[in-house]
C-alpha positions as CSV (number, residue, x, y, z in Angstrom):
1,M,21.4,-5.4,0.8
2,A,20.5,-2.1,-0.9
3,M,17.4,-0.3,0.4
4,C,15.6,2.8,-0.6
5,S,15.2,5.6,1.9
6,L,11.8,7.1,2.8
7,P,12.1,10.9,2.7
8,D,10.6,13.0,5.5
9,A,8.4,14.7,2.9
10,V,6.7,11.4,2.1
11,V,6.2,10.6,5.8
12,T,4.7,14.1,6.3
13,E,2.3,13.5,3.4
14,F,1.3,10.1,4.8
15,K,0.6,11.7,8.2
16,K,-1.8,14.2,6.4
17,F,-3.4,11.2,4.6
18,K,-3.8,9.3,7.9
19,L,-5.2,12.3,9.9
20,A,-7.7,13.2,7.2
21,K,-10.0,10.5,8.5
22,D,-11.9,10.5,5.2
23,P,-15.0,8.3,5.5
24,A,-14.4,7.2,1.9
25,N,-12.0,4.5,0.9
26,T,-8.7,6.2,0.1
27,G,-5.3,5.1,-1.3
28,F,-1.8,6.4,-0.9
29,I,0.5,4.8,-3.6
30,L,4.3,4.8,-3.3
31,K,6.9,3.7,-5.8
32,V,10.6,3.2,-6.0
33,N,12.8,5.8,-7.6
34,K,15.7,3.6,-8.5
35,K,18.0,6.4,-9.7
36,D,17.8,8.3,-6.5
37,M,17.3,5.2,-4.2
38,I,14.2,6.7,-2.6
39,I,10.6,5.8,-2.1
40,E,8.4,8.6,-3.6
41,L,4.7,9.3,-3.7
42,D,3.1,8.1,-6.9
43,E,-0.5,9.3,-6.2
44,T,-3.2,9.8,-3.6
45,L,-6.7,8.5,-4.5
46,T,-10.0,9.4,-2.8
47,N,-13.2,7.4,-2.9
48,V,-11.6,4.5,-4.6
49,T,-12.1,0.7,-4.5
50,V,-9.3,-1.7,-4.4
51,E,-10.5,-3.0,-7.7
52,E,-10.0,0.5,-9.2
53,I,-6.5,0.6,-7.7
54,A,-5.8,-2.9,-9.2
55,E,-6.8,-1.6,-12.7
56,Q,-4.2,1.2,-12.4
57,L,-1.3,-1.0,-11.2
58,P,1.6,-1.2,-13.7
59,E,2.4,-4.7,-15.1
60,A,6.1,-4.4,-14.7
61,A,6.8,-2.2,-11.7
62,P,6.2,-2.7,-8.0
63,R,4.1,-0.4,-5.9
64,Y,3.4,0.1,-2.2
65,I,-0.3,0.6,-1.6
66,I,-1.5,2.1,1.6
67,Y,-5.3,1.8,1.8
68,S,-7.8,3.2,4.3
69,Y,-10.8,0.9,4.1
70,K,-14.3,1.5,5.5
71,Q,-15.0,-1.8,7.2
72,A,-18.5,-2.5,8.5
73,R,-18.4,-5.1,11.4
74,D,-21.0,-7.7,12.1
75,D,-22.0,-5.9,15.3
76,G,-22.8,-2.6,13.4
77,R,-19.6,-0.8,14.3
78,V,-17.5,0.8,11.6
79,S,-13.7,0.8,11.5
80,Y,-11.2,2.3,9.1
81,P,-8.2,0.0,9.1
82,I,-5.1,1.2,7.2
83,V,-3.4,-1.7,5.3
84,F,-0.1,-1.9,3.5
85,I,-0.1,-3.9,0.3
86,F,3.2,-4.6,-1.3
87,Y,2.6,-5.3,-5.0
88,C,5.5,-6.9,-6.8
89,P,4.4,-8.4,-10.1
90,R,6.1,-11.5,-11.5
91,G,8.6,-11.1,-14.3
92,I,10.2,-7.8,-13.2
93,S,14.0,-7.6,-13.0
94,P,15.4,-9.5,-10.0
95,E,17.3,-6.3,-9.0
96,L,14.2,-4.2,-8.8
97,A,12.3,-7.0,-7.0
98,M,15.1,-7.2,-4.4
99,L,15.3,-3.5,-4.0
100,S,11.6,-3.1,-3.5
101,S,11.3,-6.1,-1.2
102,S,14.2,-4.9,1.0
103,S,12.6,-1.5,1.4
104,K,9.1,-2.8,2.5
105,T,9.9,-3.3,6.2
106,N,11.5,0.1,6.4
107,I,8.3,1.7,5.0
108,T,5.9,-0.2,7.3
109,N,8.1,0.6,10.4
110,K,8.6,4.2,9.6
111,L,4.9,4.7,8.8
112,D,3.8,2.5,11.8
113,I,1.5,0.2,9.7
114,S,1.0,-3.3,11.2
115,K,-1.4,-4.8,8.7
116,S,0.9,-5.8,5.8
117,F,0.1,-8.0,2.8
118,D,2.0,-9.1,-0.3
119,L,0.5,-9.3,-3.8
120,Q,2.0,-10.6,-7.1
121,E,-1.0,-10.3,-9.4
122,A,-3.1,-7.2,-9.7
123,E,-6.3,-9.3,-10.5
124,T,-6.0,-10.7,-7.0
125,L,-6.6,-7.3,-5.4
126,T,-10.4,-7.3,-4.7
127,T,-12.6,-6.3,-1.9
128,D,-13.2,-10.0,-1.1
129,W,-9.4,-10.6,-0.9
130,L,-9.0,-7.6,1.4
131,K,-11.9,-8.8,3.7
132,E,-10.3,-12.2,3.9
133,K,-7.0,-10.8,4.9
134,L,-8.5,-8.4,7.5
135,A,-10.6,-11.3,9.0
136,F,-7.4,-12.4,10.7
137,F,-7.3,-9.1,12.8
138,K,-10.9,-9.4,14.2
């Protein structure tokens, strides 16, 4: 099965993103470059909600969303989990869906992200959805 590679430059940019320890919610969005068979950085967003990210997602192209989320816990502590969200909308070409899906594990392994979720509809991406997903990791 074909898979896109994750260039070292993207890994380096992710490390900078991860080490920034920004107290605001931040996003690191990756996309498939089908022509070159690589995963490339689409954009980095600062002080952004998941709803704002959802509004920007394309209707006919997959994205890999890495999101650093300020999570206030019941006991008063604050954590900043980094989550990986694979967005693959319905109705895209089967070839692109397979290529994107087969590259997902490679990305999460190379970037060492353990909290991984799949999403098919941008409208589903809300703060409540994210909180529900993260509740499993408490």
